[in-house]
N, C-alpha and C positions, 0 to 999 in steps of 0.2 A: 425253868418254864413251865408256865401254868396256863389254866384257862381252858373255857370249853371249846374254843377252836382247836387247839392241840388235842384234845380228848378224842375228838372225831375225826383227826387227821388219821390220813393213811401212810402218810411218807413224811419224814422230817431228816432234813439234810442240817449239819453242822458246816458252813461256810464263813470264811472269814481270810484275814493278810496270812494265816499261816499255809494256806494251799489257793494262793490267789483270788478267790474269792469264785473259784469252780468247782461244781460238781465233781466227785468221783466216785469210784469204789470204795471208796476208804472213809468216807463221808454221811452215808446212810445211818440216822440213828434208830436204836431198837426200841421196838414200841412192847413196853412191858404190860403185863395182866391188869394193871389199875390205869392205862390207859395212857399214861406217859411215857418218854422216850427216855432212853441214856446212850451215852456216848463215852469212850474215853481213846483219847488219842494223847502221842508224847511230842513234846514242846520242848524247843532248846530252852534252858535259863541260863543268865538274868534276861528278859525281855519281856514288850507287851504285845498281846497280841488283839485286835479289834475282829470281831466276830459279830455275826447273827444266824437265826435259824431262819430255813424256808420251809413252809408249810405245805405240801401237796404241789410244789412245783411252781407256786404263785405269791403267797402270803410271807412277807418277812417280819418277822419279830425278834427283837431284842431277848435277852437272859431278865429274869425278873429279880435279881439278886447279883449284878456283876462287881468285878471290882471299882468301877466309874464307869461313865459314857463319855463317848467324845464325839464332838460334830463332826460328819464324814464329809463336807462339802457340797453337798448336796441338798442346798436349802436347810430346812431342820431338821432334818432327819439325822439319827443318833444313831452309833455304834455302839456296843457292849464293847468293856474292854476286861482281859483278864492279864495280871500281873504277876510274873513271876520271879 
Protein backbone atom coordinates (compact mmCIF):
# COMPACT_ATOMS: atom_id res chain seq x y z
CA UNK A 1 0.00 0.00 0.00
CA UNK A 2 1.62 3.19 -1.16
CA UNK A 3 0.81 6.77 -2.00
CA UNK A 4 0.46 10.20 -0.52
CA UNK A 5 -3.07 9.47 0.78
CA UNK A 6 -1.71 6.62 2.87
CA UNK A 7 1.26 8.59 4.18
CA UNK A 8 -1.10 11.34 5.38
CA UNK A 9 -3.58 8.86 6.87
CA UNK A 10 -4.25 8.79 10.58
CA UNK A 11 -5.89 5.35 10.56
CA UNK A 12 -5.90 2.41 8.14
CA UNK A 13 -7.90 -0.78 8.66
CA UNK A 14 -7.65 -4.12 6.87
CA UNK A 15 -11.07 -5.45 5.87
CA UNK A 16 -11.97 -8.47 3.81
CA UNK A 17 -13.69 -11.79 3.40
CA UNK A 18 -11.79 -13.09 6.45
CA UNK A 19 -13.67 -10.69 8.77
CA UNK A 20 -16.93 -10.25 6.81
CA UNK A 21 -15.76 -6.74 5.75
CA UNK A 22 -16.48 -5.41 9.24
CA UNK A 23 -14.06 -3.25 11.25
CA UNK A 24 -13.03 -4.72 14.60
CA UNK A 25 -10.42 -4.20 17.26
CA UNK A 26 -8.25 -6.76 15.42
CA UNK A 27 -8.16 -4.96 12.05
CA UNK A 28 -6.49 -1.55 12.63
CA UNK A 29 -3.03 -1.36 11.13
CA UNK A 30 0.02 0.04 12.92
CA UNK A 31 1.53 3.24 11.54
CA UNK A 32 5.30 3.07 11.11
CA UNK A 33 7.78 5.95 11.43
CA UNK A 34 8.03 6.29 7.64
CA UNK A 35 4.25 6.85 7.41
CA UNK A 36 3.40 3.43 6.01
CA UNK A 37 1.14 0.93 7.78
CA UNK A 38 1.57 -2.75 8.66
CA UNK A 39 -0.60 -5.57 9.98
CA UNK A 40 -0.13 -9.31 10.44
CA UNK A 41 -3.13 -11.61 10.74
CA UNK A 42 -3.49 -15.39 10.86
CA UNK A 43 -5.43 -16.92 7.97
CA UNK A 44 -6.34 -20.51 7.18
CA UNK A 45 -4.70 -22.17 4.16
CA UNK A 46 -5.30 -23.34 1.50
CA UNK A 47 -7.76 -20.60 0.74
CA UNK A 48 -8.20 -17.28 -1.07
CA UNK A 49 -9.25 -14.07 0.63
CA UNK A 50 -10.49 -10.81 -0.88
CA UNK A 51 -9.49 -7.65 0.95
CA UNK A 52 -9.10 -3.88 0.84
CA UNK A 53 -7.80 -1.13 3.08
CA UNK A 54 -10.08 1.59 4.43
CA UNK A 55 -8.25 4.85 5.06
CA UNK A 56 -9.50 7.21 7.77
CA UNK A 57 -12.88 5.45 7.69
CA UNK A 58 -13.88 6.63 4.23
CA UNK A 59 -11.43 5.88 1.38
CA UNK A 60 -11.23 2.29 0.12
CA UNK A 61 -7.92 1.26 -1.48
CA UNK A 62 -6.58 -1.93 -2.99
CA UNK A 63 -3.17 -3.38 -2.28
CA UNK A 64 -0.56 -2.35 -4.84
CA UNK A 65 0.80 -5.90 -5.24
CA UNK A 66 -1.88 -8.55 -4.55
CA UNK A 67 -1.78 -12.08 -5.90
CA UNK A 68 -4.57 -10.91 -8.23
CA UNK A 69 -7.63 -8.68 -8.44
CA UNK A 70 -11.22 -9.88 -8.58
CA UNK A 71 -14.35 -7.92 -9.47
CA UNK A 72 -16.55 -7.61 -6.42
CA UNK A 73 -19.98 -7.43 -8.06
CA UNK A 74 -20.44 -3.69 -7.48
CA UNK A 75 -19.91 -2.34 -10.98
CA UNK A 76 -16.29 -1.91 -11.99
CA UNK A 77 -14.82 -2.12 -8.48
CA UNK A 78 -12.14 -4.71 -7.82
CA UNK A 79 -10.84 -6.25 -4.60
CA UNK A 80 -7.31 -7.39 -3.87
CA UNK A 81 -6.92 -11.16 -3.46
CA UNK A 82 -4.34 -13.09 -1.45
CA UNK A 83 -3.93 -16.80 -2.24
CA UNK A 84 -2.58 -19.06 0.52
